[in-house]
C-alpha positions as CSV (number, residue, x, y, z in Angstrom):
1,M,30.4,27.7,-33.1
2,T,31.0,24.8,-30.7
3,A,28.7,26.5,-28.1
4,N,25.9,26.8,-30.6
5,R,26.3,23.1,-31.7
6,Q,26.2,22.1,-28.0
7,K,22.9,24.1,-27.5
8,I,21.4,22.5,-30.5
9,L,22.5,19.0,-29.2
10,N,21.0,19.8,-25.8
11,A,17.7,20.9,-27.3
12,A,17.6,17.8,-29.4
13,K,18.2,15.6,-26.4
14,H,15.5,17.4,-24.4
15,L,13.0,17.0,-27.3
16,L,14.0,13.3,-27.5
17,R,13.3,12.8,-23.8
18,Q,9.9,14.5,-24.2
19,L,9.0,12.2,-27.1
20,L,10.1,9.1,-25.1
21,A,8.0,10.4,-22.2
22,I,5.0,10.3,-24.4
23,F,5.1,6.6,-24.7
24,Q,6.3,5.9,-21.1
25,Y,2.9,4.8,-19.8
26,S,1.2,4.2,-23.1
27,I,1.7,0.4,-23.0
28,R,0.5,0.3,-19.4
29,A,-2.5,2.4,-20.2
30,R,-3.4,0.2,-23.2
31,D,-3.1,-2.9,-21.0
32,L,-5.4,-1.3,-18.4
33,V,-8.0,-0.5,-21.0
34,W,-7.7,-3.9,-22.6
35,H,-8.3,-5.7,-19.2
36,T,-11.2,-3.4,-18.5
37,S,-13.2,-4.7,-21.6
38,H,-11.7,-6.8,-24.4
39,T,-14.8,-6.4,-26.6
40,L,-15.0,-2.6,-26.4
41,T,-11.3,-2.2,-26.9
42,V,-11.4,-4.3,-30.1
43,V,-14.5,-2.4,-31.4
44,L,-12.8,0.9,-30.6
45,A,-9.6,-0.1,-32.5
46,T,-11.6,-1.3,-35.5
47,L,-13.8,1.8,-35.7
48,T,-10.6,3.9,-35.4
49,L,-9.2,2.3,-38.5
50,V,-12.4,2.7,-40.5
51,A,-12.7,6.4,-39.4
52,G,-9.1,6.9,-40.5
53,L,-9.4,5.6,-44.0
54,L,-12.8,6.9,-45.1
55,P,-12.1,10.7,-45.2
56,G,-9.6,10.1,-48.1
57,A,-12.2,8.1,-49.9
58,V,-14.8,10.9,-49.5
59,A,-12.3,13.4,-51.0
60,Y,-11.5,11.2,-53.9
61,V,-15.1,10.4,-54.7
62,G,-15.8,14.2,-54.6
63,K,-13.2,14.7,-57.3
64,L,-14.8,12.1,-59.5
65,I,-18.2,13.8,-59.1
66,V,-16.8,17.2,-60.2
67,D,-15.0,15.6,-63.2
68,A,-18.1,13.7,-64.2
69,V,-20.1,17.0,-64.2
70,V,-17.5,18.8,-66.2
71,H,-17.4,15.9,-68.8
72,T,-21.1,16.3,-69.5
73,T,-20.2,19.1,-71.9
74,H,-17.8,16.8,-73.9
75,S,-19.7,13.5,-74.0
76,N,-23.1,11.9,-73.9
77,L,-25.2,13.8,-71.4
78,G,-27.2,10.8,-70.2
79,A,-24.2,8.6,-69.6
80,S,-22.3,11.4,-67.8
81,S,-25.3,12.2,-65.6
82,F,-25.7,8.6,-64.6
83,T,-22.0,8.4,-63.8
84,A,-22.1,11.6,-61.7
85,L,-25.2,10.4,-59.8
86,T,-23.6,7.0,-59.2
87,Y,-20.6,8.8,-57.6
88,V,-23.0,10.9,-55.5
89,G,-24.6,7.7,-54.2
90,I,-21.2,6.2,-53.5
91,E,-20.2,9.3,-51.6
92,A,-23.4,9.3,-49.6
93,I,-22.8,5.6,-48.6
94,V,-19.2,6.4,-47.6
95,V,-20.2,9.5,-45.6
96,M,-22.9,7.4,-43.7
97,L,-20.3,4.8,-42.9
98,L,-17.9,7.5,-41.7
99,A,-20.7,9.0,-39.5
100,A,-21.5,5.6,-38.1
101,S,-17.9,4.9,-37.3
102,Q,-17.5,8.3,-35.5
103,R,-20.7,7.7,-33.6
104,G,-19.6,4.2,-32.6
105,L,-16.3,5.7,-31.4
106,I,-18.1,8.1,-29.1
107,L,-20.3,5.3,-27.8
108,C,-17.4,3.0,-27.1
109,Q,-15.5,5.7,-25.4
110,S,-18.4,6.6,-23.2
111,L,-18.9,3.0,-22.0
112,L,-15.2,2.5,-21.5
113,R,-14.9,5.7,-19.5
114,V,-17.4,4.5,-16.9
115,L,-15.8,1.0,-16.6
116,L,-12.3,2.3,-16.5
117,A,-13.1,4.9,-13.9
118,Q,-14.4,2.2,-11.7
119,K,-11.4,-0.1,-12.4
120,V,-8.9,2.6,-11.6
121,N,-10.7,3.6,-8.4
122,V,-10.7,-0.1,-7.3
123,L,-6.9,-0.3,-8.0
124,I,-6.4,2.8,-5.8
125,L,-8.5,1.4,-3.0
126,E,-6.9,-2.0,-3.2
127,K,-3.5,-0.4,-3.0
128,A,-4.6,1.7,0.0
129,L,-5.6,-1.5,1.8
130,T,-2.0,-2.9,1.5
131,L,-0.3,0.2,2.9
132,D,1.1,0.7,6.4
133,L,-0.3,3.1,8.9
134,T,2.8,5.3,8.4
135,H,1.5,6.2,4.9
136,F,-1.8,7.4,6.3
137,E,-0.2,9.6,8.9
138,D,2.0,11.3,6.3
139,S,0.6,14.5,4.7
140,E,2.8,14.1,1.6
141,F,1.2,10.6,1.0
142,Y,-2.2,12.2,1.2
143,D,-1.2,14.7,-1.4
144,L,0.0,11.9,-3.6
145,M,-3.3,10.0,-3.2
146,T,-5.3,13.1,-3.9
147,K,-3.3,13.7,-7.2
148,A,-3.8,10.0,-8.2
149,R,-7.5,10.1,-7.6
150,R,-8.3,13.5,-9.2
151,E,-7.2,12.7,-12.8
152,A,-6.2,9.1,-13.0
153,S,-9.7,7.7,-13.6
154,T,-10.0,9.5,-16.9
155,R,-6.4,9.7,-18.1
156,P,-5.8,6.0,-19.2
157,L,-8.8,6.1,-21.5
158,S,-7.8,9.5,-22.7
159,L,-4.3,8.2,-23.5
160,V,-5.6,5.1,-25.4
161,S,-8.2,7.2,-27.2
162,R,-5.6,9.7,-28.3
163,T,-3.3,6.8,-29.4
164,F,-6.2,5.5,-31.6
165,T,-6.8,9.1,-32.8
166,L,-3.2,9.4,-33.7
167,I,-3.4,6.1,-35.7
168,Q,-6.6,7.3,-37.3
169,N,-5.0,10.6,-38.3
170,V,-1.9,9.0,-39.6
171,L,-4.0,6.7,-41.8
172,S,-5.9,9.8,-43.1
173,L,-2.7,11.7,-43.7
174,L,-1.3,8.8,-45.7
175,T,-4.3,8.9,-48.0
176,Y,-4.3,12.7,-48.2
177,G,-0.5,12.7,-48.8
178,G,-0.8,10.2,-51.6
179,L,-3.4,12.4,-53.3
180,L,-1.6,15.6,-52.6
181,L,1.8,14.3,-53.9
182,K,0.3,14.4,-57.4
183,F,0.0,18.1,-57.1
184,S,3.3,19.0,-55.3
185,F,5.8,17.5,-52.9
186,W,6.4,20.9,-51.4
187,A,2.7,21.2,-50.6
188,V,3.0,18.1,-48.4
189,I,6.0,19.7,-46.6
190,G,4.1,22.9,-46.1
191,L,1.2,21.0,-44.7
192,A,3.5,19.4,-42.1
193,I,5.5,22.4,-41.1
194,A,2.5,24.7,-40.5
195,G,1.3,22.7,-37.5
196,V,4.6,22.3,-35.6
197,P,4.7,25.6,-33.7
198,A,1.3,25.0,-32.2
199,F,2.4,21.5,-31.2
200,I,5.5,22.8,-29.4
201,A,3.5,25.5,-27.6
202,E,0.8,23.0,-26.5
203,T,3.4,20.5,-25.1
204,R,5.1,23.3,-23.2
205,F,1.8,24.5,-21.7
206,A,0.8,20.9,-20.8
207,S,4.0,20.6,-18.8
208,E,3.3,23.9,-17.0
209,A,-0.3,22.8,-16.3
210,F,0.9,19.6,-14.8
211,R,3.4,21.4,-12.5
212,I,0.6,23.7,-11.3
213,F,-1.5,20.6,-10.7
214,R,1.2,19.1,-8.5
215,W,1.8,22.3,-6.6
216,Q,-2.0,22.7,-5.9
217,A,-2.5,19.2,-4.3
218,P,-2.1,20.3,-0.7
219,E,-4.4,23.4,-1.2
220,T,-7.0,21.3,-3.0
221,R,-7.0,18.9,-0.1
222,Q,-7.3,21.8,2.3
223,Q,-10.3,23.1,0.3
224,N,-12.0,19.7,0.5
225,Y,-11.4,19.6,4.2
226,L,-13.1,23.0,4.7
227,E,-16.0,21.7,2.7
228,T,-16.2,18.7,5.0
229,L,-16.2,20.9,8.1
230,M,-19.1,23.1,6.8
231,A,-21.2,20.3,5.4
232,R,-20.9,17.3,7.7
233,E,-23.4,16.6,10.5
234,D,-20.7,15.6,13.0
235,F,-19.0,19.0,12.8
236,A,-22.2,21.1,12.3
237,M,-22.9,21.6,16.1
238,E,-19.5,22.9,17.0
239,V,-19.2,25.0,13.9
240,Q,-22.5,26.7,14.6
241,L,-21.9,27.2,18.4
242,Y,-18.4,28.6,17.9
243,Q,-19.8,30.7,14.9
244,L,-17.0,29.4,12.7
245,G,-19.1,29.4,9.5
246,A,-18.1,32.8,8.2
247,T,-14.4,32.2,9.0
248,L,-14.4,28.8,7.3
249,L,-16.2,30.1,4.3
250,E,-13.8,33.0,4.0
251,R,-10.8,30.6,4.1
252,Y,-12.6,28.5,1.5
253,H,-13.0,31.5,-0.8
254,A,-9.3,32.5,-0.3
255,T,-8.1,29.0,-1.2
256,F,-10.3,28.9,-4.3
257,N,-9.1,32.4,-5.4
258,R,-5.4,31.3,-5.2
259,L,-6.1,28.1,-7.2
260,Y,-8.3,29.9,-9.7
261,G,-5.7,32.7,-10.2
262,E,-3.0,30.3,-11.2
263,D,-5.3,28.3,-13.5
264,R,-6.8,31.5,-15.1
265,D,-3.3,32.9,-16.0
266,L,-2.3,29.7,-17.6
267,T,-5.5,29.3,-19.5
268,I,-5.3,32.9,-20.9
269,R,-1.7,32.5,-22.0
270,R,-2.5,29.1,-23.5
271,G,-5.4,30.5,-25.4
272,I,-3.6,33.5,-26.8
273,W,-0.6,31.6,-28.0
274,G,-2.8,28.9,-29.4
275,Y,-4.6,31.5,-31.5
276,L,-1.5,33.3,-32.7
277,L,0.3,30.1,-33.7
278,G,-2.9,28.8,-35.3
279,L,-2.8,31.8,-37.6
280,L,0.3,30.2,-39.2
281,S,-1.7,27.2,-40.2
282,T,-4.4,29.5,-41.6
283,A,-1.8,31.5,-43.6
284,A,-0.3,28.3,-45.0
285,F,-3.7,27.1,-46.1
286,Y,-4.6,30.3,-48.1
287,L,-1.2,30.3,-49.7
288,A,-1.8,26.8,-50.9
289,Y,-5.4,27.8,-51.9
290,A,-4.0,30.6,-54.1
291,W,-1.4,28.3,-55.6
292,I,-4.1,25.6,-56.5
293,V,-6.4,28.3,-58.0
294,I,-3.5,29.7,-60.2
295,E,-2.7,26.2,-61.4
296,T,-6.3,25.6,-62.3
297,I,-6.6,28.9,-64.2
298,A,-3.5,27.9,-66.1
299,G,-5.2,24.7,-67.1
300,K,-2.6,22.5,-65.5
301,I,-5.2,20.7,-63.3
302,S,-8.9,20.1,-63.8
303,L,-11.7,21.6,-61.7
304,G,-12.2,18.2,-60.1
305,D,-8.5,18.1,-59.2
306,M,-8.8,21.6,-57.8
307,T,-11.8,20.6,-55.6
308,M,-10.1,17.5,-54.4
309,Y,-6.8,19.3,-53.6
310,L,-8.5,22.1,-51.7
311,M,-10.5,19.6,-49.7
312,V,-7.4,17.4,-49.1
313,F,-5.2,20.4,-48.1
314,R,-7.9,21.8,-45.7
315,Q,-8.7,18.5,-44.2
316,G,-5.1,17.3,-44.2
317,Q,-4.0,20.4,-42.4
318,S,-6.8,19.9,-39.8
319,T,-5.9,16.2,-39.5
320,F,-2.2,17.0,-39.1
321,S,-2.9,19.5,-36.4
322,S,-5.2,16.9,-34.8
323,A,-2.4,14.4,-34.9
324,L,0.1,16.8,-33.3
325,S,-2.6,17.7,-30.7
326,A,-3.1,13.9,-30.0
327,V,0.7,13.6,-29.5
328,G,0.7,16.6,-27.2
329,G,-2.3,15.2,-25.3
330,M,-0.6,11.8,-25.0
331,Y,2.4,13.7,-23.4
332,E,0.0,15.4,-21.0
333,D,-1.8,12.2,-20.2
334,N,1.5,10.5,-19.4
335,L,2.4,13.3,-17.0
336,Y,-0.9,12.8,-15.1
337,L,-0.6,9.0,-15.2
338,S,2.7,9.3,-13.5
339,N,0.7,10.3,-10.4
340,L,-1.4,7.1,-10.6
341,Y,1.6,4.7,-11.0
342,E,3.7,6.6,-8.5
343,F,0.9,5.8,-6.0
344,L,0.3,2.2,-7.2
345,E,4.1,1.5,-6.9
346,Q,4.3,2.7,-3.3
347,P,6.4,0.1,-1.4
348,I,4.4,-2.1,0.9
349,S,5.6,-3.5,4.2
350,K,8.6,-5.9,3.9
351,Y,7.5,-7.6,7.1
352,N,5.0,-10.1,5.8
353,G,5.5,-13.2,7.8
354,T,3.8,-16.6,7.2
355,A,3.8,-18.2,10.7
356,T,0.4,-19.3,12.1
357,K,1.6,-20.4,15.5
358,G,4.3,-19.5,17.9
359,L,7.4,-21.4,19.1
360,I,6.4,-21.4,22.8
361,L,2.7,-21.9,23.1
362,G,1.2,-20.1,26.1
363,D,4.2,-17.8,26.6
364,G,2.0,-14.7,26.0
365,V,3.3,-11.3,24.9
366,R,6.8,-10.0,25.5
367,F,8.3,-6.6,24.8
368,E,12.0,-6.7,24.8
369,N,13.9,-3.4,24.8
370,V,11.4,-1.9,22.4
371,S,12.0,1.7,21.1
372,F,10.1,3.6,18.4
373,T,10.2,7.1,16.8
374,Y,7.4,8.3,14.5
375,P,8.6,9.0,10.9
376,G,9.4,12.7,10.4
377,T,10.1,13.3,14.1
378,T,13.2,13.2,16.3
379,R,11.7,12.5,19.7
380,A,11.3,8.9,20.6
381,A,7.7,7.9,21.4
382,L,8.9,4.8,23.3
383,K,12.3,4.0,24.8
384,N,13.6,0.5,25.8
385,I,10.2,-0.9,26.9
386,S,10.3,-4.4,28.4
387,L,7.3,-6.2,29.8
388,H,5.7,-9.7,29.8
389,L,2.0,-10.6,29.9
390,K,1.0,-14.2,30.3
391,P,-2.4,-15.7,29.2
392,G,-5.2,-14.6,31.6
393,E,-3.2,-11.6,32.9
394,K,-4.6,-8.0,32.8
395,L,-2.2,-5.1,32.2
396,A,-3.3,-1.5,32.8
397,I,-1.2,1.2,31.1
398,V,-1.4,4.7,32.6
399,G,0.4,8.0,32.0
400,E,-0.3,11.5,30.8
401,N,-1.3,12.3,27.2
402,G,1.7,11.8,24.9
403,S,3.4,9.4,27.3
404,G,3.4,6.6,24.6
405,K,0.4,4.5,25.7
406,T,-1.4,4.3,22.4
407,T,1.9,3.9,20.5
408,L,2.6,0.8,22.5
409,I,-0.7,-0.6,21.4
410,K,0.0,0.3,17.7
411,L,3.2,-1.7,18.0
412,L,1.4,-4.6,19.6
413,T,-1.1,-4.8,16.8
414,R,1.7,-4.4,14.2
415,L,0.3,-1.2,12.8
416,Y,3.9,0.0,13.3
417,M,7.2,-2.0,13.6
418,P,9.7,-1.2,16.4
419,D,12.9,0.7,15.4
420,E,14.8,-1.3,18.1
421,G,14.1,-4.4,20.1
422,R,11.3,-6.9,19.4
423,I,7.8,-7.9,20.4
424,L,7.1,-11.7,20.8
425,L,3.9,-13.6,20.8
426,D,4.2,-17.2,22.0
427,G,8.0,-16.9,21.6
428,L,7.9,-15.7,18.0
429,D,8.7,-12.2,16.7
430,L,5.6,-10.4,15.4
431,R,7.5,-9.8,12.1
432,E,7.3,-13.6,11.5
433,W,3.5,-13.9,12.0
434,D,1.1,-13.9,9.2
435,I,-0.6,-10.5,9.6
436,E,-4.2,-11.9,9.2
437,V,-3.6,-14.7,11.7
438,L,-2.1,-12.2,14.1
439,H,-5.0,-9.8,13.8
440,R,-7.6,-12.6,14.3
441,R,-6.0,-13.1,17.7
442,I,-6.6,-9.5,18.8
443,G,-9.9,-7.9,19.7
444,V,-9.5,-4.1,20.0
445,I,-11.4,-0.9,20.7
446,F,-9.5,2.3,20.1
447,Q,-10.2,5.6,21.8
448,N,-11.1,7.0,18.4
449,F,-13.2,4.1,17.2
450,V,-15.1,4.3,14.0
451,R,-18.8,5.1,14.1
452,Y,-19.9,3.2,11.0
453,Q,-23.0,4.5,9.1
454,F,-24.3,0.9,9.1
455,T,-27.0,-0.9,10.9
456,V,-26.5,-1.7,14.6
457,G,-25.8,-5.4,13.9
458,E,-23.2,-4.5,11.3
459,N,-21.6,-2.0,13.6
460,V,-21.1,-4.9,16.1
461,G,-20.3,-7.4,13.4
462,V,-17.4,-5.5,11.9
463,G,-15.4,-6.8,14.9
464,D,-15.1,-10.1,13.0
465,V,-15.6,-9.6,9.2
466,N,-16.0,-13.4,8.8
467,Y,-19.2,-13.2,10.8
468,L,-20.3,-9.7,9.8
469,E,-23.9,-10.9,9.2
470,D,-24.1,-13.5,12.0
471,S,-27.1,-12.3,14.1
472,E,-26.4,-14.9,16.8
473,R,-22.9,-13.5,17.4
474,W,-24.3,-10.0,17.4
475,E,-26.5,-11.1,20.3
476,V,-23.7,-12.7,22.3
477,A,-21.2,-9.9,21.7
478,S,-23.7,-7.1,22.5
479,E,-24.6,-8.8,25.8
480,K,-20.9,-9.0,26.7
481,G,-20.4,-5.4,25.8
482,M,-23.6,-4.4,27.7
483,S,-25.2,-2.7,24.6
484,K,-28.0,-5.2,24.2
485,P,-30.5,-3.5,26.6
486,F,-30.7,-0.3,24.6
487,I,-30.4,-2.1,21.3
488,E,-33.6,-4.0,22.1
489,L,-35.4,-0.7,22.6
490,M,-34.6,0.5,19.1
491,P,-37.3,0.5,16.3
492,Q,-35.8,-2.4,14.4
493,G,-33.4,-3.8,16.9
494,F,-30.1,-4.9,15.3
495,R,-31.5,-3.8,11.9
496,T,-31.8,-0.2,12.9
497,Q,-29.7,2.2,10.8
498,L,-27.2,4.3,12.8
499,G,-26.0,7.8,11.9
500,R,-27.6,10.6,10.0
501,W,-26.1,10.0,6.6
502,F,-28.8,7.7,5.3
503,K,-32.6,7.7,5.5
504,G,-34.1,6.5,8.8
505,G,-30.8,6.6,10.7
506,I,-30.8,7.4,14.4
507,E,-27.9,8.9,16.4
508,L,-26.6,7.4,19.7
509,S,-25.1,9.1,22.7
510,V,-21.3,8.9,23.0
511,G,-21.6,6.4,25.8
512,Q,-23.9,4.2,23.8
513,W,-21.5,4.3,20.9
514,Q,-18.7,3.2,23.2
515,K,-20.8,0.2,24.3
516,I,-21.3,-0.7,20.6
517,A,-17.6,-0.5,20.1
518,L,-16.9,-2.6,23.2
519,S,-19.4,-5.2,21.9
520,R,-17.4,-5.1,18.6
521,A,-14.3,-6.2,20.4
522,F,-16.2,-9.3,21.7
523,M,-17.1,-10.5,18.2
524,R,-13.7,-12.2,17.9
525,T,-14.4,-15.2,20.0
526,G,-11.1,-16.7,19.1
527,A,-9.1,-13.6,20.2
528,D,-6.9,-14.3,23.2
529,I,-5.6,-10.7,23.3
530,L,-8.0,-7.8,24.1
531,V,-6.9,-4.2,23.7
532,L,-9.0,-1.5,25.3
533,D,-7.9,2.1,24.7
534,E,-10.0,4.4,26.9
535,P,-13.1,2.2,26.2
536,T,-15.4,3.8,28.8
537,S,-14.2,7.5,28.8
538,A,-17.7,8.7,28.0
539,M,-19.5,6.6,30.6
540,D,-20.3,7.5,34.2
541,A,-18.3,5.9,37.0
542,E,-21.1,3.4,38.0
543,A,-21.5,2.1,34.4
544,E,-17.8,1.9,34.0
545,Y,-17.4,-0.2,37.2
546,K,-20.2,-2.6,36.1
547,I,-18.6,-3.0,32.7
548,F,-15.1,-3.8,34.1
549,D,-16.4,-6.0,36.8
550,R,-18.2,-8.0,34.1
551,F,-15.2,-7.7,31.8
552,R,-12.9,-9.5,34.3
553,K,-15.3,-12.4,34.6
554,L,-15.6,-12.7,30.8
555,T,-11.8,-12.6,30.1
556,Q,-10.3,-14.9,32.7
557,N,-8.3,-16.8,30.0
558,Q,-7.4,-13.8,27.8
559,M,-4.6,-11.3,28.0
560,V,-5.9,-7.7,28.3
561,F,-4.1,-4.4,27.6
562,L,-6.1,-1.6,29.2
563,I,-5.5,2.1,28.8
564,S,-7.5,4.4,31.1
565,H,-7.1,7.7,32.9
566,R,-9.5,6.5,35.7
567,F,-7.6,4.8,38.5
568,S,-10.8,3.3,39.9
569,T,-10.6,1.2,36.7
570,V,-6.9,0.4,36.4
571,R,-6.7,-0.8,40.0
572,M,-8.7,-3.9,38.9
573,A,-5.8,-5.0,36.6
574,D,-3.3,-7.6,37.8
575,T,-0.4,-5.3,36.9
576,I,-0.1,-1.6,36.2
577,A,2.6,0.0,34.0
578,V,3.3,3.7,34.3
579,L,4.7,5.5,31.2
580,E,6.1,8.9,31.0
581,G,7.8,10.5,28.0
582,G,8.0,7.0,26.4
583,V,9.8,5.5,29.3
584,L,8.5,2.7,31.6
585,L,8.9,4.4,35.0
586,E,7.4,1.7,37.3
587,M,5.4,-1.4,37.2
588,G,3.4,-3.4,39.8
589,T,0.0,-3.9,41.4
590,H,-2.1,-1.0,42.7
591,E,-1.0,-1.5,46.3
592,E,2.6,-2.0,45.4
593,L,2.8,1.2,43.4
594,R,0.9,3.2,46.1
595,K,3.4,2.0,48.7
596,A,6.4,2.9,46.4
597,G,5.3,6.5,46.5
598,G,6.4,7.1,42.9
599,R,4.6,8.7,39.9
600,Y,1.6,6.4,40.1
601,A,1.0,7.2,43.8
602,Q,1.3,10.9,42.9
603,L,-1.3,10.7,40.0
604,F,-3.6,8.5,42.2
605,S,-3.6,11.1,45.0
606,I,-4.3,13.9,42.6
607,Q,-7.3,12.1,41.1
608,A,-8.6,10.9,44.5
609,A,-8.5,14.5,45.8
610,G,-11.0,15.4,43.1
611,Y,-13.6,13.2,44.7
612,H,-13.5,15.0,48.0
């Protein structure tokens, strides 16, 4: 007996938790909709109240019409006919008002849906802009963002609409219940009980659908990636030459079939159980139907009462099922909204300094025993790195792939924070710097730079967003980056559209793109730190030499961090740092390192032998 009581108690607790979960995000969703459009939200709420009260009025006026018709046999025909027709007119007006309110609800929801989808997408994008690079290099984070974007733009409005629907249904049920209580209290109880099984089943299936949705996020992202490979112009050449099309399409089909199989099984089970449990409501209605007919035959209620009760019971049952469905839907919406708010509540970097200048002006950049390991890995990318670069000095960083060169740059630009040690700029830890001030002091071109599908001028201008449309700065920066000669030959010069995504766009060679990216780095005229990560890897040796010879002259007062595999380039630097396995093996000038006979001398000899 105690065990059974404990089972009942546990079941009650579980049901209570589910009911509380229904309202977990309801207030936040309401606030979101309210801030999207005050006017539409007020209109939506008002029309919901109207649409909730009018159905009961229609049922009651219908009763009055039938009673007026029956009374024509017992009273003055003309007066009764006039009364019946008057009621018909009243019902017509009420029905038109009901139709208008329902049409207005659809209109408001349609407008709010568009505005809310935009607002939620903006919230997601704004959040994405505040996150660290670690988030974007984490596959689980991408799954979270995918889940947030897939459903979150529609779920807040759905939750609020269902909340209003629930209020509307409750109002209707109150009017129906008030009319039906005159017939029988037990009829009201039967009306309520008949819809409960379907509600429980719907809630259970909603939870299962949500679990499947969460499980499918990685595979859905994989399917989207396969679409990108087959449909993007920057992948098309390699896909065709390697004859990958059929293989990728086969994988696409296989992924879809897995996803579809899970969804199909759930949809079939949901449909079957929904039908079977819906039969209970049908049975309850016809039992009530028979009961009302018997009472009418016995003369206990009038024909008008019978008509009203039948209408009230049928519509009340439908309304009660709709109310339970709204509650079940609210529960489902809350499940999906948890994805949105889980994403929006991702913690942002705790290192958000406010400093705009250092403690020791002109001290340059210092790495002091810096170590770093990427999240999710055990092997250190950098170990105890110490170096000092003063204003005007040029540091070249060499080493094999995976030696930690780009990682060092990511730490310098504060895309990551060191696990141990510290990095100083003008004597102040990078953690203490205002991130925007810090980034304005750095001009950078990464090896995997972005090829924006913008105009030429905008592709250069993104180097300093404050002067994105400044054509004079475009001219100066492109001249420094040696891209101006071929830009002047383009159909519309700096206004020429680049890339193939949009009409009239032209594509550049890889070397030309690199010169555009190099020009981008020169947009920040106030930057005293320049970071060049393989900036000329696609250029021939002669073009590279010209660029770096010019580069040295243009950056006499700036600190430069240069990553390159070509030793003809790095020998132009003041100092060369050699990294291997995340460790700083040696450091010095080109001649010093060659004479030392260490790793640099070995790598230089290997590369030099390739030119003989």
